[in-house]
N, C-alpha and C positions, 0 to 999 in steps of 0.2 A: 592704320597709320601707313603712309607710303614709305617704301623702302628705297633709300637713296644710295647711289654708288659713289665711290671716291677714287676713280682711276688715277688721278694725279698725285694721290698720296700726300696731300698738303699737311695732313695730320702729323707727319714726321717732325715738323717744325716745333710742335708743342713739347717735344721731348729733347730739345737741344739747349745747351748751356747759354746763359745770358750773363751780362755784367750787372752789378748793382748800380743804382743811380746815386750821384753825388748830392742831388737836391730834387725836390718834387718837380715834375714837368707838367705844363698846362695841357688840358685836353680841348679838342675842338668839339663843340656840342651841336648836334642836330636834333630837331624836335624840341619838346618842352619838358624839362624835369619838373615834377610837381613841386610847388613852392614850399610845401611842408617837409619835403625830403632833404634832410641835412645831416651831416655827421661824417663818419669814416667807415668804409667797408674794409675790414682787415681779412686777408686770406693767407693761408699757408700753402706751400707746395715746394717741390724740388726745383732747384735753379742751376745746379752744377752737376753735370752727368758724367764727368770724368775728372781725374786728378793726375797730373804728371803723365799724361798719355794712357793711363789705365782707366778703362770705362767702368762706371758702376753698372751692374747687371740688371737690377730690378727697378721697377717703377718707384718703389718705396725707398730707394737708396739715395737718390740725389740729395745734395746738401740743402738744408732748409732755407727757403727764401720767404720773407714776409712781404706781402703786397698791400698797399693802401691806396684806395681811391678816396679823396677828401671831397665832400660836396658842401660848398659854403656859398650862400648868396647867389645861387645860380651858376657859380663857377666850379669847375672840377679840376683837380690835379691828381697825378699818379706818382707814387714813390715806391721804391723797393730796396730792401737791404738784406744781406745774408745775416742769419742769426749766428752770433759768435759762440757756437757750441764748442766744446772741447774737440768734438769730431771735426768740425770745420777748421778751427784754428790750427790744430796739429796737422791736418791734411795740407793746409796752405803752407805751413812752415816747412814741413818735410817733403812736400810735393809728391805725396803718395797717399793711398788709402791707409789710414793708421788704425782706425777703429772699425771693427766689422759691422756692416750694416745688414739690412734685411736679407739681401741675396748676393752680397759681394763680400768675399772673404778678404781679410787683411793678411799680408805676409810680412814678417814671419810671426806676427802676434797670434796667439791662439784664438780660437773661436770664442766670441763673447756673446752673451745672451741678451736678446732684446727684452725678454719677459721677466726679467731676472731677479732678483736677489737670491733665488735659491742657491745660486752657485757661488756666491761670495762665501758661503760656508765651507766650500771645498777648496777654493783658490781665490786669490785676490784678482778677480777678473774685471777688466774695464767693460762697462756696459755702455752702449751707445746712448748719447743724449740728443741725437739728431731729431729735432722735434718738428717734422714736416707735416704732421697730419691735421692739427686743429689748434684753435686759439680760443680760450674762454676765460671769463672773469671769475675770480674767487675773491669774495669780499670786494675791496676797492681796487684790486690789482688784476692785470692781464697776464695770463700764462700761455706759452706755446707748449703743446704737449704731443707726445707720440704714445707708444704703448709700453714704455718702460717706466721704471720708478723715478726717472729724472724728468722734471718739468723746468721750463726756463721762463723767468719773469722778464717781460718785455715792456718798454715804454711805448704806449699806443700812439704817442705824438711823434717822437723822434725815431721810433723803431729801434732804439738802442737796446742792446741786450743788457739786462741789469744783473741778474744772478741766477745760478743754477740751484734748484731745490731738490733734495733727495727725499721723496715721499716716505721712504723706509724709516726715516728719522721719526716720522709722525704716526705711521700706520703699519700694521702687519699685513701688507700686501706686496706682492712682487709684481709691480706694474698695474696700472689701471687703464681702462679703455679711454679712447679719445672722444667718446660720446657720452658725457655725463648727462644727468637730468637736473634741471634747476627749478625750484619752486618760486612762487611769486615773491616770497620774503628773502630770496637769495640763498636759501639752503641748497647745497649741491649734493647729489647722490652719485656714486659711481660703483663699479664692480671690478674686482681683480682676482687673480689666482693667489693662493696662499697655501702654506702648510697648515692643515687642520689637525684634528686629534690623531694621535699615534703616527705622526709624520706622514699621514696620507694627505692627498691633495684635496683642497676645497676651494670654494669661491666665496670671497667676502664682499658683502655690500657695505659701502663706506658712506658716512654722512659727514659733510663739512659744513659747519654752521655759518650763517651770514656774518658779515663784519659787525662788530659790536659797538662801533663808535669810539672805543678806546684804541690804543695803539697796538693792541695784541694782534697776532697773526692768526687768521681763522684756521689755517692748517694745524696750528698747535692744539686746537680744540676738536679736531676731527676724531671720529671713532668708528670702529666696525660695529654695525647694527645687527647684522645677521649673517650666518655662515650656511652655505649650501654645499652639500657633499658632492664629490666628483664620482661619476659612474665607474671610473677606473682609478685605482689607487695611485699609480705613478704616471698617469697620462691625462693631464688636464685638457679639456677642449679649448680650442682657440676662441677667445671672447672678444667681440668688437663693439657690441652695444647690448642694451637690455631694455626691458619695458617697465613702465611705472604707471599705475592708475592712482586714483585717490587713496585707495586702501591696500594696494598690493604691488609687489615687485614680480616681474615675469622674467625668468631666465631660461633661455633656450640653449641646451647643451648639444652641440653639433658633433658629427662623427669625424671632424678634422681635429686631430689630437697633436699635442706637443709631447714628444717622447723624451722624457727626462734622461733615460739611460743613454739615448743617442747624444744628448747634450753633453753628458759626462765623458763619453768616449770621443766626442768631437774635438776636445782640446788637443788630442794627440794627432788629429788628422790635419795635414796641411790643406788649407783651402776649404774647410767646412764653414758654412754660413748658417744663419737661422733657418733658411728655407729647407736645409737638409734635415732639420730636426722635426719637421712635420710628417705625420703619417695619417692614413685614413683607417678608421675602424669599419670593417665591411659588414659587421653584423648588428651593431647596436641601433641603427636607425638614428632618430633624433629624439631627445628627451626634453620635455617641458617641465620646469620647476616653478612653483609658486611660493611666495613668502608674504606674510602679512606685514604691514608697515608700522602700525602702532597699536599694540606693542609688536615689535618686530619678532617674527618667529617663522621658521621653515615649516611648510605644510607637508610633512613627510608622507602622509597617507594619500596624497594626490599624485599618482604615478602616471603621468601623461606620456604617451609614445606616439611617434609618427614615422613615416618613411624618411630615408636619409636625404638631407639637403645641407648645403652651405648657407650660412647666414652672416651677413655683415651689418645690415641696417634694419632695425625695427622702424616702422613708420609711425604707428601709434597703438596704444592699447587702452581699452576702457571697460567699465563694468556696466552690465545691462541685465536686469531681472534675474540675478543669480548666476550669470555667466560672465566670463572675461573674454572679450573679443580682442584678438591679437593679429595685427596686420604687419606683414613682413615682406621684404624683398629677398626672395630665396633663389638659390641656384640648385637645380635638381641633382641628387646623387652625392656620393662621398668623395669624389675626386676634388682636390683643393683648387679653387678658382685662381688663387695667386700663382699657381704653376703656369698660368697662361698670360701673366702680366710682366714677363721679362721684357726688358727694353728691346732686345733683339726681335721678339715677336711683334710688338706693337709698332716697330719702325720698319716692318717689312713692306713690300709692295702690296697693293690692295688685294689681289687674288690670293696671296699667301696669308694675309691677315684673315681673310674670309675662311680659308681652309682650316686654319688653326682654331678659329671660333666654332667651327662645326664639330671639332673633337671635344671641345670644352663642355662643362656642365651648362645646361640651358636655363635661362633666367625665367622667373615667374613671380608675379606679385600674388601673395596668398593671404587669405583670412582663415585663421584657426579660431575655434570657439571652445573654451575650457569651462566645463560645468563646475561650480563650486560645491554643489550639493550632490553627493554620491551615495546611492543606496545599494547595498549588496545585491538585493533581489532583482535589480533591473538589468541583469546581464543580457548581452546580445542585442539590446535595442538602442536606438539613437537617443541620447540624453538631451540633445540640443532642441529646444522648443522655440527659439527666436524665429519669428515669421519671416524675417528679411534675409536669411542666409541659408545656403545649402550645405554649409560646413556641418560635419557630424562628429560625435564623440560616443564611442561604444565601449561599455565595461566588459572586460574579459574575466574569465574564471580565476586568473592569477592576480586579480586586483588592479591590473593596469587598464588604462583607458586609451583606446586607440583613436587617434584624431585623423580625420580626413578634411582637407581644406576646401574652401570655395576659392576659385581662381578669379582674381580681380583684373589681372592684365597678363596677357601672354602673347608673344609673337616670336617666330623663329629667329634666334640670335639677336633679338631686340630687347634690351633690358630697360626697365624703369628702375633707376638706382639713385643713390645719394638723396634719399627722400627728405622733403621738408613739409611742414604743416604750419598753420597759424598757431605756433607753439604757445604763445602767451594766453590765447583764448581757448585752445582745444586740446592741449596736452592732457592725456588721461581722461578725455571726455569723448562722447559720441561726436563724430565729425563727418564732413562730406568730401573734403578736398585734400589731395596730396600733390606736391609739385616735385618733379625729379628731373634728373639728367637722362636723356635717352642715349643709350649706348648701342651702336650699330656694329655688331661684331667687335665689341669692346672699344670702339672709337666713339668719343662723345660728339654727336652731331646734331642734337636737338634738345629742346626743353619741352617737357611734357607736363600737362596738368591732368590729373586723374580724379574723376568723381568715384569714390569708393562705394557709393551706394548704387549708382546707375551704371557704372563702368564706362561712362562716356569719357573720351579723351580730347584734349586740345593740344596742338603742337605749334611751337615756333621753330622754324628752320630756315637757314639761308645757305646758298651754295658756298662751299669751301669755308664754312664757319664752324669753329669748334668751341662750343660754350663750356662753362664750368657749372657745377651744381648751383641751382637757383636759390637765392635767399629771399624768403617772404618777409616783407615789411608792411604791417597793417597801416591803413590810413588812420590818422589820429581821430578818435571818437567813433570809429566804424562799428556798426552793429552786424553787418553781413560778414560771414566767415572769410569770404574771398575778396573783400574790399581792401585793396592794397596794391603794392607793386612787387614784382620779382626783380632782383638784381643778379646779373650774371656777368662774369668776366669772359669775353669772347675773343678768340684769336682768329684772324683772317689772314693767313700767310700770303705774301705776295701783294697785299693791298698797300696803298701809299701810307696809311696809318693802320698797321696790322693788329693792334690791340685795342679793344674798347670795352667800356662798361655799358651794358645793355640794361635799359629800364623798360619792363613790360607791365602792362595792365594785367593784374593777376586774374581778373574776372574773365577777360576774353583772350588773353595771351597775345594782345596786339602791342606793337612797339609804341612807346611814348617818346623815348629819347635814346640817343647813344652819345657817349663821350669818348672820342677816339684819340689815341696817342701814337706818336710815331716810333714806337718800339714794340718788338714782339714780346709776348708774355707767355712763359711756359705753363704747362698744365698746373692748375691749382686744385687742391683737395678740399676736403670738408672744412667749412668755415668753423 
């Protein structure tokens, strides 16, 4: 993959505040949008990066903006609104940062916790509801979510904010991830931290049933299906996503920890934010946990261990001949990647951005293989017998199984991140293709397709263009896994029409169409 330079630092523009729109604006279309492609692309991202002259510090702090590209009868419009979270409304009213976000402390209010409800037991602390990470359907409704216990119901047509929902009313979890799994019937699974037995920490996998056709709220029928213990009693690992096959849940416990005691002392410290409450465990490495799905049970006898890495996104997991294959976007080591995503870092000049990325953990796409069948007598030898992978699993005398990965993609400071697959056809099944955003020293400057079997890559890239995570949409009735299009919102600062919706042929990564609008669009995160 060719390495591109950005000396003009045009990427700074994707981290700047924009206004919301009063009404949808029309796009100028070049090329041909497939006739079958219709509907709305909804994306979340930060849109306001300072309040009352005070800058937000971290990429994940900016106030949540919902973007919508509408595709109807060959016409395209673009619309955006800020979500009226309490965090946004109060910041606008008081013209200051009122509720602590991920890396920005509010004065003089005490530090409040993004992952939270643990702390409402100790003090009535306001938790941020700034839902800039993801948007997904539950039952008939659309919710914007971040990683706290608050989710926000949004009207997908008008982008109006409808209501704030506290998941803690329905579930014993303190925050769930922004990356749930959804089954064909609409059942949603997610994972979150919680207090387990004896007040020690655990991770709960939660099941939210599909809409029933009556007026009932699916959330009210949600339940915890399985609890996975934490490796450290008062230090849960940061959880951003998990894996699910037809019959198993896969949870990777990483060495990036949330220190609860630091949280408790942070209330008294002026200027503490959530980022101050993370720490690395230098000795645990990474633990893989398995649980069966039906009946749901934690597989406590399978103790998988690997060297230390950060993990935000699972690509896919599937079962094959008594093994579970787990494909991940990893960052090597225990240093927390989010430490390198402060806005001051990503808005530097290009040479400085490159220097900072050199110090950060290095990205790698990895395949781990977990054997389900473990015999005590097979110590010291590789248990993986799948012919197509070099990943290994070796049983040690203490009963742990040491995993070494197969590397699917690796380039110096070149990440394949925010992965997507043909989810409806291949989630939890053997598959060939992943699509991702190519990060060049953390700057998103390409869209990449990866064949996870042959390691072949395809790239879409254009000078001074900064794409967002590609969304795969299959062609109706398609049989080939990669028969479809990729949709990405691209920013081209300085162009006459600096924001556009890009439509790529997912097979060849060639451009089919773009729909350009005369407004800049800030960085958008996971759809």
